Backbone bond lengths (Angstrom), bond angles and torsions (degrees), N, CA, C in turn:
res aa  C-N    CA-C-N  psi(-1)  N-CA   C-N-CA  omega(-1)  CA-C   N-CA-C  phi
1 M - - - 1.482 - - 1.509 101.48 -
2 R 1.502 112.69 141.15 1.352 118.01 178.90 1.569 105.72 -95.36
3 K 1.395 115.41 149.10 1.442 119.87 179.22 1.572 104.71 -86.40
4 V 1.418 113.74 130.55 1.472 121.28 172.91 1.404 107.86 -122.90
5 F 1.356 119.75 131.83 1.399 125.66 178.45 1.423 113.16 -112.39
6 F 1.322 122.44 132.29 1.418 130.67 174.64 1.595 109.55 -112.22
7 S 1.319 112.75 133.16 1.589 114.22 -175.04 1.451 105.03 -91.95
8 N 1.290 110.84 156.27 1.509 120.86 175.66 1.512 113.32 -64.21
9 N 1.326 113.96 126.09 1.531 124.35 173.52 1.545 109.47 75.50
10 D 1.351 119.13 2.76 1.477 116.45 177.95 1.577 111.58 -80.92
11 K 1.344 119.88 152.66 1.436 122.51 -177.84 1.590 103.80 -92.11
12 Y 1.365 108.08 144.94 1.579 117.04 176.52 1.485 105.17 -134.71
13 P 1.336 115.54 147.16 1.498 116.66 169.74 1.511 109.71 -69.61
14 L 1.231 116.00 138.50 1.571 120.96 -177.16 1.553 107.85 -66.06
15 K 1.316 116.02 -37.27 1.481 116.28 -179.51 1.576 110.22 -63.60
16 H 1.276 118.42 -32.86 1.433 122.60 -179.22 1.570 108.61 -67.50
17 I 1.228 118.57 -46.16 1.531 127.04 177.02 1.490 107.98 -56.48
18 F 1.329 115.13 -50.75 1.496 122.34 -172.76 1.535 106.15 -67.67
19 H 1.282 124.14 -40.74 1.481 122.98 177.57 1.603 116.36 -69.54
20 I 1.326 112.73 -32.05 1.457 118.48 178.35 1.513 105.27 -67.50
21 I 1.352 115.23 -46.83 1.546 113.01 -176.98 1.551 108.48 -68.30
22 K 1.287 124.50 -41.21 1.413 125.56 179.18 1.530 112.65 -64.75
23 R 1.331 118.84 -37.95 1.458 124.33 171.63 1.489 111.41 -55.77
24 E 1.375 117.80 -44.29 1.424 121.07 -166.80 1.623 112.01 -83.36
25 V 1.217 112.43 -31.70 1.432 121.75 -179.93 1.469 121.61 -104.17
26 S 1.368 110.78 -18.00 1.503 123.37 175.71 1.537 110.84 69.03
27 Y 1.292 115.84 19.38 1.513 122.47 168.12 1.532 114.10 -135.20
28 E 1.430 118.02 149.94 1.340 116.32 -178.69 1.578 115.68 -74.27
29 P 1.205 120.05 132.26 1.483 122.71 178.73 1.486 107.67 -87.65
30 T 1.266 118.59 163.32 1.472 126.65 169.46 1.571 104.80 -114.60
31 I 1.299 114.97 121.23 1.510 121.63 -173.10 1.535 108.80 -108.19
32 Q 1.400 113.59 124.23 1.338 123.77 169.95 1.542 117.25 -105.49
33 C 1.356 111.81 140.61 1.479 122.75 -179.26 1.491 109.72 -122.41
34 N 1.354 111.30 155.15 1.550 118.72 168.05 1.549 108.24 -63.10
35 T 1.268 115.92 152.18 1.449 116.79 175.12 1.504 113.72 -130.51
36 K 1.372 114.18 31.68 1.467 122.60 175.47 1.559 111.75 -62.96
37 S 1.339 117.96 118.64 1.404 118.31 -176.96 1.557 111.11 -68.24
38 G 1.294 118.87 145.45 1.396 126.85 -176.82 1.489 115.86 85.76
39 Q 1.304 121.51 -1.36 1.311 125.38 -177.27 1.600 113.14 -116.72
40 Q 1.269 118.57 156.86 1.555 115.98 169.86 1.470 108.54 -69.48
41 Q 1.295 112.12 143.22 1.470 121.67 -175.44 1.590 105.59 -70.36
42 Q 1.314 115.75 128.59 1.538 120.90 -175.87 1.593 103.68 -119.72
43 L 1.538 109.48 151.32 1.349 120.82 174.24 1.517 107.61 -64.95
44 Y 1.367 113.59 134.23 1.471 119.90 -176.27 1.551 105.23 -114.05
45 Q 1.300 119.12 -62.53 1.403 123.12 -179.46 1.541 114.51 -142.28
46 V 1.306 117.69 156.19 1.501 124.27 170.45 1.457 108.17 -121.46
47 H 1.398 115.46 124.54 1.485 116.82 -178.24 1.645 104.77 -108.76
48 I 1.255 116.60 131.67 1.462 124.30 169.73 1.453 105.61 -132.30
49 C 1.365 117.40 120.16 1.466 124.78 -172.67 1.509 114.16 -84.17
50 I 1.283 113.86 149.28 1.508 116.42 -180.00 1.603 104.85 -129.23
51 S 1.307 109.15 160.20 1.445 113.33 -179.44 1.718 111.15 -64.98
52 K 1.355 109.85 164.17 1.469 113.62 175.23 1.452 118.38 -59.43
53 Q 1.328 113.55 -26.31 1.527 119.54 173.99 1.543 110.06 -77.00
54 G 1.299 119.23 -19.54 1.445 121.00 -178.89 1.569 113.31 76.42
55 N 1.268 117.30 28.33 1.479 117.78 -176.43 1.475 112.88 -119.48
56 K 1.381 119.53 -2.19 1.459 119.51 175.14 1.502 111.75 -157.16
57 F 1.293 120.88 154.83 1.443 126.41 174.50 1.619 104.87 -71.63
58 I 1.366 112.16 154.40 1.438 115.48 175.59 1.661 104.93 -146.61
59 N 1.246 117.80 151.08 1.439 123.02 177.64 1.487 108.32 -80.47
60 H 1.361 118.91 123.29 1.477 115.52 -177.28 1.530 102.16 -156.56
61 K 1.324 117.89 141.36 1.406 120.68 175.50 1.493 113.37 -81.21
62 V 1.320 111.52 133.40 1.428 121.15 -178.08 1.564 109.36 -103.12
63 S 1.332 118.42 132.19 1.423 116.93 172.47 1.523 110.06 -90.05
64 I 1.343 110.96 126.47 1.501 116.89 -172.73 1.450 111.28 -124.82
65 K 1.184 125.13 151.34 1.476 135.97 179.27 1.583 109.57 -90.51
66 R 1.292 118.31 -43.84 1.400 125.03 -170.96 1.523 107.39 -98.96
67 K 1.341 115.59 75.65 1.415 116.70 176.67 1.460 115.90 -79.07
68 Y 1.305 121.75 160.05 1.405 124.70 176.55 1.551 111.23 -79.67
69 T 1.340 118.37 142.67 1.440 120.31 -177.13 1.523 106.49 -127.12
70 S 1.250 119.20 9.77 1.497 124.11 178.98 1.520 113.05 -135.56
71 P 1.375 115.17 143.75 1.454 113.16 -176.79 1.643 112.72 -76.56
72 E 1.332 111.78 -1.71 1.553 118.75 -178.80 1.603 103.84 -127.31
73 I 1.313 113.97 140.58 1.438 120.78 167.89 1.442 113.16 -124.28
74 V 1.327 116.97 165.62 1.489 122.47 -175.21 1.623 102.21 -119.79
75 F 1.318 110.92 138.52 1.570 114.43 173.24 1.471 103.56 -89.40
76 P 1.424 113.27 125.43 1.520 114.20 -179.61 1.529 110.67 -67.27
77 P 1.338 116.28 165.56 1.443 117.87 -172.77 1.580 105.83 -74.75
78 V 1.317 110.21 152.97 1.491 114.62 177.78 1.493 105.84 -90.26
79 P 1.379 116.90 130.09 1.459 117.40 -175.03 1.539 111.60 -69.08
80 N 1.316 113.63 149.85 1.486 119.14 173.06 1.434 108.81 -87.67
81 F 1.357 113.27 132.46 1.558 117.27 176.22 1.462 108.87 -113.90
């Protein structure tokens, strides 16, 4: 697996993120983003489905409420602890 780094608050094409995840796990992810108006769209969750037995990835459509509306998303800053 290749290391891929995303910087805080930088914009990335959603297709690029989708293809990196698909390349690394060999299955299509479902990507959720925040939808707060007036803000840049941020990555919220990435869904990758597994079988009921929990032993392999499977392709499965996930119904999501927070769909992306922009071709680019921003990675939110990582909090300092």
